[in-house]
C-alpha atoms as a printed R data frame, in Angstrom:
   type eleno elety resid chain resno       x      y      z
1  ATOM     1    CA   UNK     A     1 -37.820  7.816 44.760
2  ATOM     2    CA   UNK     A     2 -34.382  6.265 43.885
3  ATOM     3    CA   UNK     A     3 -32.963  5.708 40.263
4  ATOM     4    CA   UNK     A     4 -30.310  2.666 41.380
5  ATOM     5    CA   UNK     A     5 -30.045  1.297 44.839
6  ATOM     6    CA   UNK     A     6 -28.640  4.117 47.013
7  ATOM     7    CA   UNK     A     7 -28.629  6.720 44.754
8  ATOM     8    CA   UNK     A     8 -31.639  9.566 44.531
9  ATOM     9    CA   UNK     A     9 -32.522 12.202 41.885
10 ATOM    10    CA   UNK     A    10 -30.517 15.270 42.848
11 ATOM    11    CA   UNK     A    11 -32.887 18.748 43.463
12 ATOM    12    CA   UNK     A    12 -29.470 20.657 41.944
13 ATOM    13    CA   UNK     A    13 -27.820 18.442 38.703
14 ATOM    14    CA   UNK     A    14 -25.958 21.151 37.277
15 ATOM    15    CA   UNK     A    15 -23.877 21.728 40.441
16 ATOM    16    CA   UNK     A    16 -23.335 18.255 40.486
17 ATOM    17    CA   UNK     A    17 -22.115 18.514 36.457
18 ATOM    18    CA   UNK     A    18 -20.193 21.501 37.063
19 ATOM    19    CA   UNK     A    19 -18.237 19.624 40.339
20 ATOM    20    CA   UNK     A    20 -17.376 16.778 37.831
21 ATOM    21    CA   UNK     A    21 -16.562 18.754 35.019
22 ATOM    22    CA   UNK     A    22 -14.342 20.987 37.129
23 ATOM    23    CA   UNK     A    23 -12.983 18.645 39.858
24 ATOM    24    CA   UNK     A    24 -12.924 15.340 38.227
25 ATOM    25    CA   UNK     A    25 -12.253 15.326 34.852
26 ATOM    26    CA   UNK     A    26  -8.930 17.463 35.288
27 ATOM    27    CA   UNK     A    27  -7.936 14.797 37.582
28 ATOM    28    CA   UNK     A    28  -8.652 12.308 34.997
29 ATOM    29    CA   UNK     A    29  -5.469 10.957 32.541
30 ATOM    30    CA   UNK     A    30  -6.979  8.887 29.925
31 ATOM    31    CA   UNK     A    31  -4.203  6.603 28.386
32 ATOM    32    CA   UNK     A    32  -3.509  3.438 26.186
33 ATOM    33    CA   UNK     A    33  -3.718  0.462 27.377
34 ATOM    34    CA   UNK     A    34   0.689  0.095 26.743
35 ATOM    35    CA   UNK     A    35   0.890  2.385 29.829
36 ATOM    36    CA   UNK     A    36  -0.318 -0.262 32.189
37 ATOM    37    CA   UNK     A    37   3.024 -1.538 32.422
38 ATOM    38    CA   UNK     A    38   4.176  1.782 34.010
39 ATOM    39    CA   UNK     A    39   3.675  2.281 37.947
40 ATOM    40    CA   UNK     A    40   0.537  4.023 39.151
41 ATOM    41    CA   UNK     A    41  -1.348  3.542 42.518
42 ATOM    42    CA   UNK     A    42  -5.209  3.043 40.744
43 ATOM    43    CA   UNK     A    43  -5.775  1.740 37.472
44 ATOM    44    CA   UNK     A    44  -9.286  1.113 36.246
45 ATOM    45    CA   UNK     A    45  -9.454 -0.727 33.178
46 ATOM    46    CA   UNK     A    46 -12.836  0.822 30.902
47 ATOM    47    CA   UNK     A    47 -12.386 -1.380 27.609
48 ATOM    48    CA   UNK     A    48  -9.729 -3.412 25.647
49 ATOM    49    CA   UNK     A    49  -8.429  0.165 24.624
50 ATOM    50    CA   UNK     A    50  -7.989  2.545 27.573
51 ATOM    51    CA   UNK     A    51  -7.786  2.662 31.461
52 ATOM    52    CA   UNK     A    52  -7.549  5.497 34.165
53 ATOM    53    CA   UNK     A    53  -4.924  5.754 35.803
54 ATOM    54    CA   UNK     A    54  -4.246  8.371 38.863
55 ATOM    55    CA   UNK     A    55  -1.301  8.777 40.708
């Protein structure tokens, strides 16, 4: 069944965790909030201390 609307439990959770660890995480940079003054394509504010910036 659905865990959250539109998402279903995977039959291969370890495969998805490996993809997150090996593909997504190496592409993410976590910097201090003061780095927001630089020019980046996407800025995701995690909280008042950190943001995720991607080029």
